[in-house]
N, C-alpha and C positions, 0 to 999 in steps of 0.2 A: 913437565906441570907438577907439581903439586897440589891434588888436590882432596878432598877430603871427601873418604867414600865415591872419588871420581864425578863430585859436583864443581863446579865452577860458574860464576858469577858473569854477568853482561851486563856492562856498564855505562848508561848513556848519560852526556851530561852538554851544558851549554859553556860556555866562556863570560858570558854575565850574567849567570843564574844565581840570586840569593838560595835560592834553595840548594842547589847545584856543590854550593860553598858549603853550605853546611854538614851537607852527607858527606865529607873528602876524612874526617875525621873518619867514620865509619867505615870508608874504603879502606883506609889507612891499618884499620885495627880489621880488618880480613884479610890483608894482605899482610901484615904481620901476626898473623893466627896461623899460615901457609898456604891459606884458600888462595887459587889465583884467578883473576879481575881481567878482563880485556875491555877497555875503555872508548869510547867511540863516541867524538865531539859530534852530537848530532845535528848540533847548530851552524858545524864548521861550512866558509865560503872558500876552505882550499883544500880540502877532502874531501872529492866526491866516495869513495868509499865511505867513510863514515856515515857520510847522509847515507850512501846505500843498507848500509847495514840497520842504521836506522828503520829507515822507510822496510826492508825484510819484517821487521819486527813491531811493524805499526806502531812506533815510536810515536804518541801524538805528544806528549805533557814530558818536560825533563825537570827535576832527572827521574830516570828507569833503571834501575837495578833487574834484572834477571837473572834468577836461579836456574840451573840446567844441570839433570841428574849424568852418569856416567855413559846413560845412552842418544844424550843429547836434545830431549825429551825437557821442556818447561818445568820446572816442581813449584814455583811460585815466580806472581811478579808484583813490584811495588814502583809505585810512582807519584808525584808530589813529591812531599816534605816526608822522607823515608824513616818512620822508627823507628832507630836502632834496636831494641827489644824484642820488633819480628823480623828482624833478618835473623840476629844472633840466636835466638831461643831454637831455630832451624838446627 
């Protein structure tokens, strides 16, 4: 896993979510910068594990992006129309 300072993200999205489509460029940029991102389709009808992961983190809206530290503690959580500048400054 290649993370900066042990940090990594969990990204929850949905297939027909307009805000999720807009956040894809941010996700691609974070990956390009070498950050590890776990992706989960929170509205999947076929992947119960993805839905369970969303439930575990109480994801109620998509997209949701959660930043974790090296101890698996939540550092920050963004919900809805994610502002790339808020994420990139961390």
